[in-house]
N, C-alpha and C positions, 0 to 999 in steps of 0.2 A: 404457477410460475407469475400469473397475471395479478395474484396479490402481493408478490414479492416485489414486483415493478411497482405499485402503488406504494410499497414501505419505501421503496427506493427515492420515488419521485416526493414523497412526504418529506422525508429525510432533508432531501435538497432544500424543500419550501422552507422548512423548519431554521435550517441553516443561513438564509437570507432573513430572516426576522432576530435570528441571535444575538448579532452583536447588540443591537440597540437593548434589549430586554437585558442582556447581563449585564451591559454596560452600569444600565441604572442601578442594578441589585447590587455591584460591587465597587459603585466610584467611590465610596468614600474610603475604602480598605488603603489603598497606597495612590502616590501619584506614580505619574507615568513612567516606567522602567526604561533606562539605558543600558548598553551592554556592560556597562562600570557595577549595575546593580541586579544582572541577572540571577535566579537562583542556583544554588550550586548543584543542583540537577543538572540544570542545560549546561554549565560551564565542565563539569563533568563529563557530557555527553560527546561536546565538542572536542574534549581533548583523547577521545580513544583512539584518532585518527590523526594522522599529519600528510595529506595526498596518497600516496601510495601506500605509506609505512603505518598499521598498526601498531597501537601502544598500548591498549586496554582493553578487556573484554568484561562481558556479562555472564558469559553461557556457562562457564567451569563451576563457579559459586552463588550462580542467582544474584550477585552483587557485583558492583564495579572492582576490577582488580588488575594490576600490572600484568603483563604478559611474562616478564619476568618471575613472578613469585607463583606462578601456577604451574604444581609439578605434574603438569601432562603438556602433551603437544595441544596446541588452540592454533588455527590457522584462520586469516581472516580475508574477505573480498573486499576491499573499501569502497566508498561508495565514487569514489574517483576513477577505481577501475571500471565497475558498472558501466559510468556514465560513456566512459572512450570506446568500451568494447560494446556497448548498445545491448548490454545484456538483456535475452528477451524470456528466459526460464532458468529453474534450477542448474541445467545440465551447463548451460553456458557459464555460468557463474562458478560453477565447480570446477571448470575447465583448470583454473586456477591454484587449486589444492591438489595437496600429493595424495596417493592412495584411495582415490575416489572414482571409481568408473560407472557405467549404467548398466542398471539392471534389468528385468523383463518389464518393459511401460505399459505391458495390457494394450497393444497398439498406440501407445504414443497417448495415451488419455491419462495416465497417473505418473507423478513423479516417483522413479524409483531409482534408488542409488546402494551401492555397494562402498562400504566403508572399511578398509582394512581386511578385504576377503568376507566381507559380511553385510548381508541387507535383502532388502526387496521392495517391492509396492506393499504399501500399507503397513511396515514393521513397526511405526510410530515413532521414526527417530528425528523426523522432521517437524520444528518447531517454529512459533513466531511469537517474538518476545517471552521466549521461554516456556511455550504454551502448545503442549502437543496437539495436534491436528487432524480432521479428516479429510482434509480438501483434496480434491484431486492435484490442483495446480496451487504451489505455495509461493512461488516467484512472482509478484504481480510489479505494477509502474509502485506499488507503496512503500515497496521494499530499499531502504536504504543502504542497509550493509548486510553482510555476512559471516557469521562466525561458525565455525566448525570444531568443535571438542573431539578429539581422537580417543580411541578406547570406551572401554566401560563407562559408563555415566547414570548408573540406576540410583546410585546415592543421591544425587539430585532428582531423577525425574522420572522413577519407578520403572517400571516393566521395560525392558529395553535390550536391544541385539548389543553384542561386544564393541561393535566397529566404531561407535560414535553418535554423536547427535548434529544437526545442521539445524543453525536458529538462524530464522529471519528478521532482522530489527527493523522494524518500520519507522517509517518517518512521522516523527511527534510535532503537536502544536509548539509554535515557537513564541516569544513575546515581540521579537523583532520584526517588522514586515515584511515581507516576499511573498511576492505575485511572479509566477511563469506559466506562460503558453508554450507548447511545442506542438508543431505539425510533423511529421515523416513521409516519405514516400518509399515505396521500392519497386523492385521489378514484379512483385508479385499484389501490391494493394499500399495500403496506406493507414493513416491513423492521425488522430487528435491527443492533447493532454493537457490538465490544468491543474496548477497547484498553488491554494491561496492559502495564507499562514498570516498570525499577527496577535496582536493585543485587542481585547475588546474594550472599547474607551481608553480609559486609564488606570484599571483595573489588575489584577494578577491575574486573570481569566485570559487565554489565548484557545484559539481557534483553529482549524487548517482543515481545508477542504480538498480532496484529489479526486478530479474523474478523469479518465481515460477511455479511448473506444480503440478498437483496430478491427478492420476489415479485407482478409488476406487470401486470395486463392492459393490452394494447397501447391507445391511444388510439383507433385506426381500429377498423373493424366488426368485427374479428376478431384474434385473435394475443395471445401473454404474452411478458413481458420478466421473465427471472431467474437470477439472479447469486449464487454464492456462492464468496466468498474468505477463504482461512485462508494466515497471514503470518507464520512465525513467525522471528524473528531474535537474534542474539546479535554482542555486542562488547566486545573488550578493549580499554580504557584505559588503557596501560602508560605509563612515566615517558616514554619514547622510540619506545613500538611502540603503533600501534592497528590493530587488526583488526576487521573487521566480515563476519559471515556472514549471509545473507538469503537467504529462499526465499518464493515466492508462488505457490500453486495455486489457480485460477478454474476454475471450471464455470459455463457460461452456455446460455442459451437465448434467442434473442432473433428479433421477426419479419424475414425477407428480403423488404423492402419497396419494389419498384421506383418507388412514387409515384404520381404521374400521367403522363397523355401530353399532348402539346402537338395541339391542333385545327389541322389544315393550314390550314384557312379563314382563321382569325384570328391565327395564331401566337400563341396564349394555351392556356391550360391548358383541357382539353374542359371543358364547362359541367356537372357531376355534383358532388353533396355532397363535400365533402372527406374525409369520413371512410369514402367509398367505395372498398373495394380491386377493384384489377383481378385479382385473381390467385386463390389457395387456402389453405384453411386448412392445408397442408402447407409452404405456405411460413415455413420458418422455417429458421434455423443454429443446429446443436449442437455445442458445443465444451468442449474443456477446453483449459486451458495452465498451463505452470510458467515461472517465472524464478528462476534461481539465481545468486547473486553473491558472491565473497569479494572484498575490498578491503582494502586493507592499507595504510599508512603509516608509514613509518620514517624520523625525525631522526637523521640520521648524524651531524652536530656541530650547531654556531651557526650554519653557513650553507648548510649541504645538508639535503634531505628527498628520500625517494625515495615513489613511488608504485606498486601495483601492484594490476590489476584481472585477474580471470577471472569469466566470465560465459558462462551457459549457458540460453538461452531457446528454447522450443517453442510451436508452435500447432496442434493438431489439431482439425479439425473437419468435420462432413458437412452438406451443405445439400440444400434442394428447392425449386422455384420452378416456379410456371407462368410461362415467359418470354412478353412482348409481343414479338410478330414485325411486327404490321403493325394500321393502326386506318384503317376507313372509317370517317369522321365523320360524314357523313350516316346512315348505315344503324345507325351505333353499332357493329357486327360487329368484334370484334375477334379475331385470330388470333394464337392463342398455341402454345406447346410446351413440354409439360413435361420440365423438364430436372432436373440437381443434380448435385454431387460427391460422391466417398465418397472416406474417406480420404485427406484432404487433411493435409499435415504438413509445417509449415516448421519448421527446425532452425536455430540459429545459436550457433557458438562465437565471442568475443571476448576477446582479451589483451590489454593495455594496461600498458607502464611507462612512467615517466618520471623524471626526476630535477631538481629543482629547485634552482638555489643564489644566495643571494643575496650579490653581493662589490661591493668598491668598489676604484675605482682611483685616487685622489685623492681629489675632491669627487664625483667620480662614482659613481652607484650602477646595479648593474647585478641586472637578475632573469634566470637564462640558464635555460633549461629546453631540455633533450633528451629523446627517447624511441623507441619503436618500438612499432607496432599489428599485430595480425594477427587477419582477421576471415575465419571460416569457415562460408560461409551454404547451405542447400540449403532451396529452395521446392520443393515435390513434391505433385502432384495426383494420384491414382491412377487412379479410375474417374470419367470424364465420362459422364454419362447424358443422352441425347439421346433424347426422342420424337418425334412425329409432328405436322406442323402440325394444327390444331384450331379450328373458325370456332364452336363451339357456345356462344360469350360475345357479350353484349352490353350495352354500359357504359353505356347508357340504361335498362335491364331485367335486371339480373343475376340470373342462377340460377346459384349455386353447386355442384358437385360434381360436373357434367356430364364433366371432365376427369379422369381418374385418374392420380396417381402413376406415372410411368414408371420401370421397371429395366432398360430398354437400354442397355447399353454400347456407346459407339461405339468402337471402338479407335482410330480414326484422333486423336481427341480427347483419348484418355487419357495415365497418365504424363507429365503436364506436369511439365516439370522445368527449375529455373534455379539453377544452383551458379555460389558465387562464392567465389575463394580471392583474398584480396588480402594484401600485407606493406607496411608502411612505414617508414621513418623520418625523424624530425622535428626541427628545434630552431629555438630562438628567443630573442633577447635586448630584454627591455625596458628602457631605458636611461633614467635618472632625470639629466639634465643638470644641473640646478638645482631650484627650487621651484614654477617655472615649468611647464618644458620636459620631456614623456615622449617618447624616440623608438622604437619596436618594429619591429622585422622578425623574419622568419620563413619558413622552406622546409620544404617536406614533398616526401620520394620516394617514389612508389607506383607499387608494381608489382602487376599484376593479372591475372587469368584466368576468364573468363565463361562459361559454356557454357549455353544453352536450346534446348529443343526438345520433340517431343511424339510421340506415335504408337505402335502394335503395329503392325510393328516401328517403334524409335525412329527419328524423323527430326530431325537437328538443323538449329536454324534458325537459330542464333547461334552462333559460335566467336569469341569474341575476345581478344586478351590485347596487354598493350601495359604503359608506364612512363611516368609523369608527374613533373614537377618545377612544386609550386605555390608561390608566394609568394604573402606576404600583408607590407606594410609600413603604419605608421600612426603619428601624431603628435597627441600631446596636448598645449595649452599651458592652463595653469590661470590664470587672472584673477585668483582668490581661493579660500580654500578651498571655496567653496560655488561657483561656476561655472568649466565648464572649455570650452574651444572644441579640436574635433578633426577630423582628415581621415585616410581610409584608401585603399588598394587593396587588392584582395583578387581570388582567382581559386577556381574550383570546377572540379571533372570529375566526370562520369558515365558507365561504358560505357551503349552505346546496344544494348540486347537486346530480343528478340522471342521470348516462347514460341510463338506461334501461326503467325506467318508468317516465311517465310524472307528475311531482310534482311542476309545475309553478315556482312562484319565491318566495318560502317561505324565511322565515326571517332565516339570520344565526345562526349555532350555538354559544352561547356566554357562556362562563364562568367566574364564579368569584372566586376568593380564598382567606381566610384567612388563616397566616401562623404563628407558633409561633415557636421558637426552642433553642438551645443551642448549642456552639460548643467546642470543645476542641482540642489545637492542641499542643503538646509538643516536646521540642527538642530531637528530633532522636527517637521519642517514638512513640504515637498513636495520630490519628487523627479520631476524634468521632462527628457525629451529632445527634442528638435527634430532632427530628420536630414533632409536630401537628399540622391538617388540618383541614379545609373544604372548597370543592369546589361545586359549585352549577352551573350546566350547562343546559341551555334551549335549545331547537327545536333538542331535541336528536336523532339522528337517530338508531331505533332499527328494528333487523331482526324479519319477522313472519315466520311461519312454511313453510317450501319446498313446491311448486309447481310444478310438473312433472321437477324435478331436479332442478328448480330455488329457489332460497330465497329472496323473495319480503324485500325492504327495505323501510321503512318510518320515519315519525319525531312524536318521543314520545315530551310527553311535558316538564318536569323537571327530571333529576337526580340528586343525590348527590352522593357525595364520602366525608366520612369522616375517618379519620385515624390517626396510631401514627407509625412513623416510625424511626431506629437507625441503623444507620451505623458507623462500625468501623473497622479500616486498620492502621496498621504497625507494630513497635517493639513491642513485652512484654517485653524481655530479650535481652541481646547479643545474644541468640542462637535461640529465638521463634520470629516469626511474624506471624499475622494474618490479615485475612478480613473476616467481620462477618456482616449480617444483619439480622435483623428483622422487619416484617410490619403488622399491625392490619389494614385491610383495610375493612368500612362497605360501600359497593356501591351498592344504590336502586334506582329503579324508583319511583319518587313521585310524578309525575301528568301523568296518561296516561288512553286512555280506554279501554284498555287491558292487561297491564302489572303494572299498581300499585302497589308499595309494593314489586316487585319481585327485585330480586338480578341480577345485570349485569353479562352477561356473563363471562366466563373465569376468574372471578375475586374471588380468595380464600380470605375467612376472616383473615386467619393468612397463613403467609409464612415466611420462615427463611434460612440462610446458614450460614456454618463457615468452613474455611479454614484455616488449620495451618501448616506452614513450620518451618522444626529445621535446622539448620546450624552444621553440626558436626565439632570436631576441625581439622584443617588441619595437615597433616602427615608430616613425615622431610623432604619429598622432596617437598611440596607445595600440593601435591593432597588433594581433599578434596568432603566428600560426604555431599549432601543435600538430603532431605526426607520428605513429606508432605502428607496430605491429607484432604480430608473434606467431610461433606455432605448436602444437601438441601433438604428444607421440603415444598411442595405445597399442602395447605389443600383442602378440598372438596369445588368445586364450582360448578355452573351451566352452562351446556354445550349451553344453549340458552337463549334469553332474555324471552322465556315463561316459563323458569323453568321446562319444560316438564321432561326433566332429569339430572343427578347431576354426576359430573364426580370424582373419588374417590380421595382420598388424597395420598401422597405417599413420600418416602423418599428414595435418589440416592447416593450413596457414589463413591467417585471418590479419586485415591492417586497416588503417583507419587515418584520417587526416581532420582536424577541424581550424575553423578561423572565428576568433574572436575580434570583434568591432562593435560599435553604438550605431544606432538607427534612431534620430531623433531623441539623442540622450538616453535610449534606453541599452541595456547591454544586449547584445546577438549574438548567439552561436550557430554557425554553420558547420555540421560534421558530416563528412562524408565515410560509410564502410563499406567493407568488402569481405564478407563471411567464404570461408573455403577458397580461397584467392585462387587456387591452380585447379578446382572443380574437381577433386578428388572421390572418387566412387569408394565407400566404406560401409561398414557396417557395427555399429558402437555395441550391440548388445542382441541376445537371443531369449526366447521363451522357450523354444523346443528346434527342434528341425523345421517345423512348419510355420513359426514363427520368428523371423530374423530380421530385426529393424534396420533400415535405410539410412543412412546418414543425409544430412540435408544437402542439396546441390548447392553450390554459387549462386549469393544474392547479395545484391546492392542495395543499401539503404542511405538517404537523405533524411538529415534530421536538421529543423531549423527550431532554435530556444530563444525565447524573448523574455527577459525579465523585466518588471516595471517597481 
C-alpha cells in the first residue's frame, strides 16, 4: 500500500506540471475553444440529460442512443439527483430505479445488487464507463450519473446474469474551465473534495483532477469508515480523434459488519438495540484499489467511427472478523470464530474494440456495429485465517475483547483462486425502416475458460471451458416523436464456478428473456418507461443452510422472474421535478429437489420509490432556495432460498434543502440533508439467518460547495 500511495502522490505531482508541458506541445493545433466550438462528443454527453430528465444513454449499445430508440428498459439516475440526494454509494443511487434490491454485501464490504430477481456480490454486473470491474465499491465522488440496462445484456458485455447491468458514468475532462471545492459535515464525521477541469493552454487537450476524502464514525457502537480518492485524467479532443486517459486510486477502511441474527423462535431479528454489534472492534476491511482506463474514438469518415478501450483495475484488501457460527436465542450465547483474510488481490484486464457505421440502402437506414472483447480476470485470496469456536459472548449482555484476533492460517482454505479468460466477437444491425419502425438484431460468439479452487496443496474445484452463441432481437414502433412501443428477446450466460466446493464442470447458468414495453419522452418534461418481462434462468446457484459458519452453494434447476416495472423522471411543472419507480417482481424457483416453489432470496414482490424536488422563485439578488424529499418502500421478502425466514417490509424517508447564493462573486451552494428522517429500523438484505444487514440510522449532512 505504501508503494501505491507513492503512485498517487506522483500522479498528483505530475498533474501539477501537466498544463504547461502539454500546452507547449499542442499550442499550435487550434485556437482556444469556446462553447460554440466544443467537440461533438462533449455536446452529445451534455445532451444526455436535462436536470432530472434523462434523454439518452450509452449502456445499451456502447454508443450514444436516444432512450426512445432502445428496445429494452433503461433507467438513469441523473447527476442532479445524485447531488440533491447526496448519494454516497451505489445502493443510495439505485433507490431511484425499479426492480433493484440489495443482496448479500459480505458485511457491508461489497456492492451487491439484485436486478429483476437475479444477482449477487461479485456477479460482474457493475460497470464503470462500460467496463466490468472487480472493485468492492464502485460509486465514489468521480461518478456523474448511473445508467441501468434491464434484462440480459450478454451480447454487449459477455458473461452476465440476466437481470441487467449497472454502469457508473464518470466525470470527464472538459475544455471549459471549472473549479469546485466542497466541505461536508455530518453527525458522524465529515470530509472534503475538489474537482478541477479545463483546457490546457489554447490546445484541444483538457485535464481533470478530482480528489475526495472522508472520515466518519460508524453509526453502530464501534467502527470507522474512511476513504480517500485521487483521480487525475486527460483528454485530447481532436477534429476526428478523441483520447481519454483516466486513473483512480482509492484507499479505504470500513466496518466488516455482519449485522444482526434471526431468532429461531420468532423468525425475526433478535430483540436487542439495533446499535449493538455482535463482533469485535477488529471487524474491519482495509484496502486500496486502482482503476486505469484508456478510451479512444476515431472518426474514419462521415459514415464510420471506431472505439477502443483498455482497462486495468485491481482491488487489494485484508479483513478481520469475529464470525457468528450459531446462536442459542434462549441463553443469548453466541458461538463465534475469529476469522480473516490476508493478501486478497483481485485483478482484471479488459480490451474492447468496435466499429459503428451509419449506412443507407434506399430509404432504409442501418446502424451497423461489430467488434471484439477480451477479458482476463484473476481473483485471489492468499491467507485464510481460521480461529477456534468461542462461546464467551452473550448478545443480551455483551462483553467485548474476550476473543482476540486469530493469526492461524488454514492451509486447506487458503490460496483461493478464480481465473477467467474470455474472448468474443459480436455484431448487430439496427435498421430504421421508416419514421415509425426500428428493427435490431445481434449475435455474440463467446469462448471462455474458467478455473477455481483453493488449498495448499491446491485443489481445483471448478475447471470449465466452452463457447456460446448469444442472440438478441428487438423492435421499436414510434407512435410519434414522444412515444414508442417496443418488444425484445435476449439471452445471457455465466459459467458456474465454485472456489469452496467441488462441482466439476457444471453447465453455465443461462437466461432467456422476453420483454414488452412503452416509453414516453416529452421535450423538457418527463421520461418514462413501462415494461413487462419474463426471464427464465437455468442451472441457478442457490444457498443451503449454513454449516459451521459456511453457506454451501449449489446449482438448482430453473428459476423464473416475471414482473412489471415503471420508471419516471423529469419535470412535472416549471417548479416541480420528480424521479419515481415501481416494480412488481415474482421471482421463484421452478425446478429443484429442495426449494421448488420457493421465492428467491431478498426479492420483494412489491417495491417503490418517489422523490420530489421544488424550485422556489429567485430573490431580487439572484439567490434561490430548493427543497425536496421522498420515500422508498421495500416489501416483505425471504431472507434465504429455503424461505426459512422473511424480512419485514419497510418505508424510509429522506429530505433536503439547498440555498444558492454568491460569496465574493463565486457561486456558493449550501445544502442540508436528512437521511432516514423518521429513524426507522429496517433490514435491507440477508446473507443467511446469521448475517442480516441493519439499515442505517438517521443521519444529518451539511454540505457547502463553491465554484470558481
